[in-house]
N, C-alpha and C positions, 0 to 999 in steps of 0.2 A: 491569319489575323491581320486586321488593319494596322499598319505602322503607327498611326496616330494614337490608337487604343493602347498599343504596346508602350509608347512613351508615356502616356497618362498613368498606365499601370506601374511603371517603374518609379515615377515621380511619388505616387501614392505610397509606395512601398518605403521609399527613402524617408518620407515625412512620418509614417508610421514608426520606423525604427528610431527616428530622432525623438519622438514623443515618448516612446516607451523607455529610453535610457535615463538613468537617474541624474538629477542636477548635481553637478560637481561644483560646490562653492568653495572659494578659498577660505581656509580656516584662518581665523585672525591669529597673529603672533602673540604667543603668550609673554606677559611682562615678566621680567625677572622677579621671581618671589624670594622673599627673605627666609633663609634657613631657619632650623629649628633653634640653633645657637645664636642667632642674630649676627649672621656673617656680615650683612651689609652695615649694620650699626657698628660692628667692631672695626671694620675697614674705615668708616668715617671717623671714629675716635683715634685710630692710629694716625690717620692724615693729620688731625688736629694736634696731636702730640708732636708729630714730626714738625710741623709749621711752628709751634710754640717754642720747640727747642732751637730752631734756626733763628727765631726772632731773638731769643735770649742771648744766643751766641753772638749774633751782630751787635747787641747792645753791650756785651762784654768787651768785644774789640773797640767799640767807640769809647767806652770809659777808659780803656787802657791807652788809646791813643791820646785822649785829652790829658791823662796823667803824665804821659812822656812829654807832651807839649809844655805842660807846667813846669816840669823838671828842667827842660831846656830854656827856661825863662820865656816862653812864648805864651803869656798869660792873658791875652785878650780873648773875648768871646767869639764864637762862631755859630752860624745857623747850621741846621742839620744838613743842608745841602752842600755847604762849604766844608763840612767835616768829611762827608762821603766823597766829595771831589778830591780833598787832599789825601784821602786814604785810597782813592781809586777804586771804590766799590759802588759808585752811584748806579751804574747799569746792571749790577748784580742784585739789587734790592727790588723785590717786586713792589707794586703799588700799594698791596695790602699790608706788607711789612713796613713800608714807609709811614703809613697812617698809624700802625701800632707803635712805631718808634717815637712819633711826634707826641703820643699820649704817656708813653712809659718813661722816656728819658727825663722830663721834668721831675719825675717822682724819685729818681735815683738820688740817694743821699750824697754821692760824690759829684753831682752836677748841680749847678744853680741857673736858673732862667733869669735873663736880665729884662729890662723893661721892653726892649726892641724884640723879645722872643728868642735871642741868641743864647747859647749855652756856654757855661764857664765851669772850669774844674774847681772843686772846693776841697782842699786838703783836710785831714783830720785835725791838724793843729796849724796855727799861724806861725810857722817857723820859716825864716828866710836865710839865716846864717848862724854862725857860732854863738854870738851873744844872745840871740833870741832863743836858741836851743837851751842854753844855760838858764835863761829866765824861766822858760817852760818848766824845767826840772825844779828850780826853786819854788815856783808856784805850786806845783803838785806837793812839794815837801811841806810847805807852810799850810796848805789847805788839807793836808791829810789824805790826798788822793792816791798816794803811792807812787809807783814808777810809770815809765812810758815804754811801750813796746818798740823794737826795732823795726818791726814789720810796718807799724803806723807812721814812724819817722821816715821810712824810705818813700813813703807817699807824699812827703812834704818837700824835702830837699835831697839832693844827690850826695853821695859820698858821706853818708851819716857816720860810719864807723871811723873815718879819718877825723871828723870833728870830735867825736868821743875820746879818741886816742889823744888828741891835742889838749883836750880839758883835763887830762891826767887824773890826779887824785880828787878833784871836784865831783867825779861821778863814780858810782858804784855800779858794776856790771854784774848781772845775775843771769846766768843760762837758765832757760825755762823751755817748756813745750806747750804750744797752744794748737788744739785740733790736730794732734799727732804730728805737728811740725816744729822743728827746732826754732827757737826764738831767743831774743835777749831782752831783759827788763833793765832799764837804766834809772838809778835813783840819785838824787842829789846827796852829796856827802857833806853834812853840816860840819864845819871845822870846829865849832865850839863844843860839839858832844864827843870829839876824839879825845880818848884817855890812853895814855901810856901805862900798860900794866906789866908787872914784872913776870918773868917767865915762871917763877916759882909758884905764883898764884894761878897762872894758867894751867900749869901742870896738875896743881891740886884740884882745880875745877873739872878737868878732864878725867881725873881718877875717881871723882864722886860718881858712884853709881846708885840709881834709884829703880833699877829694873825689878827688884825684889819687893819694893814697897807699893802699897795701894795708893791710888790717887787721892782718896779721902785722907789718908795718913799724911801724904805730902801737904795737902791743903791745911790740915791741922797744924802741922809743924811750921808752916809758913805764917799762919795766924798767930801762933804763940810768939813769934819773933817780930810781930808787927808788920807783916807783908801779907797783902790781900791778893789772893790768886785771881787771874783773869777769868771771867766767866763767859760762856757763850750767850750772848744776848740777842743773837739772830732769831727771827721768828721761825718757829718749827712748823714744818708742813704737816698739816692734819691729814691723817689717812682715813678715808671714809670707811665705815664698817660695811661688811658684806650685807647685801639685802637678804632678808629672811626668805627662805623658800615657803611658798605657799603649800598647805597641806592638801593633798588630793581628796576630793570629796568621795566618800565611800558610797558606792552604788548599792542599794539594797537588792539582795539576791532572793529569788523566789525559792520557796520551801514546798517540797511536793509531799503528797499523802498525809496532810495535816489531819484530814478527817479520820484517818486510821490510826491516830496516835495511841488509843487505848486498846486497839485490836492486835497490832503486830507484836510478836514476841521474838526475843532474841535466844537462839538455841546454841550460841557458841559456848564451848567449854571454858570454864573460869579456871 
């Protein structure tokens, strides 16, 4: 056979094989689909929760730093950048967290925004020394506001317990517990109301037991002797009544063999 024809035949066979082979197209990559339980959405929520927790943690550190500055008599205002520079955390705060802090810090009750936009620490009470502390206790006593917590005074001036100890009998110290934490409440001791009572009367008072008496009988006894018992004048919280359950609508059931009512007979033994 002619070599030229053989060459043409081989080329023809190659082209035929190529045309007969199926086209192999690249399959497009599948996009990550969301699972049945919303795995993608849950991941986003967890990331937001972690970010919010980190932001509130930074804000708590800033408020604590401003409080310590106030107690150290460094009571001038600072900008957010100046605060973070002094704390040494400027480069640790992301840009998004910085924008969040600029909006959240002015709303904090322990911080005050000045006209120039700088922040200043605001203590719970305007107490600067021992005389102002005694004046605060007197004011609460006169206005009937009660005592002042040690935890709040610690945010105003340092060494509060030493000042209380120096005031002596002018202050009454009552241990208490706030939010499962031990605390103290300080009251002003009015000297005019101090009365010296003999020990015999104190002993009689402590021996008098009213455990076996009803509260109504105690109130009647006090009223007979011209003493009005204190009543609870606080507004009572109304408890909403439980909503009534709706009765289920009865679905009419079909009855069968109605047309044979007079024909069917019951042969059961009575």
